[in-house]
C-alpha positions as CSV (number, residue, x, y, z in Angstrom):
1,M,2.5,91.9,77.8
2,D,-0.1,95.1,76.4
3,K,-3.6,93.9,77.2
4,K,-6.0,96.4,76.1
5,V,-8.4,97.7,79.7
6,L,-10.3,100.2,77.5
7,S,-13.2,98.8,75.3
8,K,-15.7,102.5,74.0
9,R,-15.2,103.6,77.2
10,E,-12.1,106.4,77.5
11,L,-10.6,106.6,81.5
12,S,-9.5,109.4,82.4
13,I,-6.7,110.8,85.4
14,N,-6.1,114.3,85.8
15,V,-1.8,114.6,85.9
16,K,0.5,117.5,85.4
17,Y,3.7,117.2,84.6
18,F,6.8,119.9,83.7
19,Y,7.4,121.7,80.9
20,G,10.6,123.7,81.3
21,N,9.3,126.3,83.9
22,S,5.9,125.7,83.3
23,V,3.6,123.1,85.6
24,C,1.1,121.8,82.3
25,S,-1.9,119.7,83.9
26,S,-3.8,117.7,80.9
27,M,-6.2,114.4,81.3
28,A,-3.9,111.4,81.0
29,S,-6.1,108.1,79.2
30,V,-5.8,104.8,79.9
31,Y,-5.1,102.5,76.3
32,T,-3.7,99.7,78.2
33,E,-2.1,98.7,81.8
34,N,1.1,100.9,80.0
35,K,0.1,102.9,77.5
36,L,-0.9,106.5,78.7
37,I,-2.9,108.7,76.0
38,I,-2.1,113.2,77.2
39,R,-3.9,115.9,75.1
40,T,-1.9,118.1,75.9
41,K,-0.8,121.6,73.8
42,M,2.7,121.0,74.7
43,C,4.1,117.7,74.1
44,F,8.1,116.9,74.3
45,P,9.9,114.8,72.2
46,I,9.5,111.8,70.5
47,F,11.2,109.0,73.4
48,S,12.0,112.0,75.5
49,R,11.3,110.9,79.3
50,F,9.6,112.4,81.9
51,D,7.4,112.7,85.1
52,L,3.3,112.5,85.8
53,Y,2.3,113.6,88.8
54,A,-1.9,112.2,89.5
55,I,-3.3,112.7,92.9
56,Y,-5.1,109.0,94.4
57,N,-6.7,108.7,97.3
58,K,-4.6,111.5,99.3
59,K,-1.2,110.5,97.7
60,L,1.1,112.0,95.2
61,I,1.8,109.3,92.6
62,Q,4.7,109.6,90.4
63,I,4.3,108.2,87.2
64,T,7.7,107.8,84.8
65,V,6.8,107.4,81.4
66,Q,8.6,108.1,77.7
67,V,6.9,109.2,74.8
68,E,5.9,106.8,72.3
69,K,4.4,109.4,69.2
70,L,2.4,111.9,68.8
71,L,-0.7,112.5,66.8
72,K,-2.6,115.5,66.1
73,D,-6.4,115.5,66.9
74,K,-9.4,117.2,64.8
75,A,-9.4,119.9,67.4
76,G,-5.8,120.9,66.7
77,D,-4.6,120.1,69.7
78,D,-2.1,117.7,70.1
79,T,-1.4,114.3,71.9
80,M,1.4,112.3,73.5
81,I,1.5,108.5,73.5
82,V,3.2,107.2,76.2
83,N,5.1,104.6,77.6
84,V,4.7,103.9,81.5
85,L,8.6,102.9,82.3
86,H,7.9,101.4,85.7
87,P,4.3,100.6,85.7
88,Q,3.3,100.6,89.3
89,K,0.7,99.3,91.2
90,N,-1.0,101.7,92.4
91,L,-2.1,103.0,88.9
92,M,-4.2,99.8,87.5
93,D,-5.0,100.8,91.4
94,I,-6.4,103.9,89.9
95,V,-8.4,102.3,86.2
96,N,-9.7,99.8,88.5
97,S,-11.6,102.2,91.2
98,I,-12.2,104.1,88.4
99,I,-14.1,101.6,86.7
100,A,-15.8,100.2,90.3
101,E,-17.3,103.7,90.2
102,R,-18.2,105.0,86.9
103,Y,-18.8,101.2,85.6
104,A,-20.3,98.9,88.9
């Protein structure tokens, strides 16, 4: 089930992930219930699995993802489209609270 969460609005979550010895910080946009778009300078190869970390309600949330596609935008930044491997209720709670806060 790959329902789109967004219409023309973009919902973003601040995430961090490890790339070798580096900690990368980026904004992950929610594309569908099971997909995120991450704009970054450092991309993992396609089919790589890694963990994203986000803080929500003072709790650390771990989101395991797998890279589905790599893109380059007009500004020259790389973009990863990733699948959320084990969707958690927490991720949709974050999305719903962002919608409630921004568009209520």
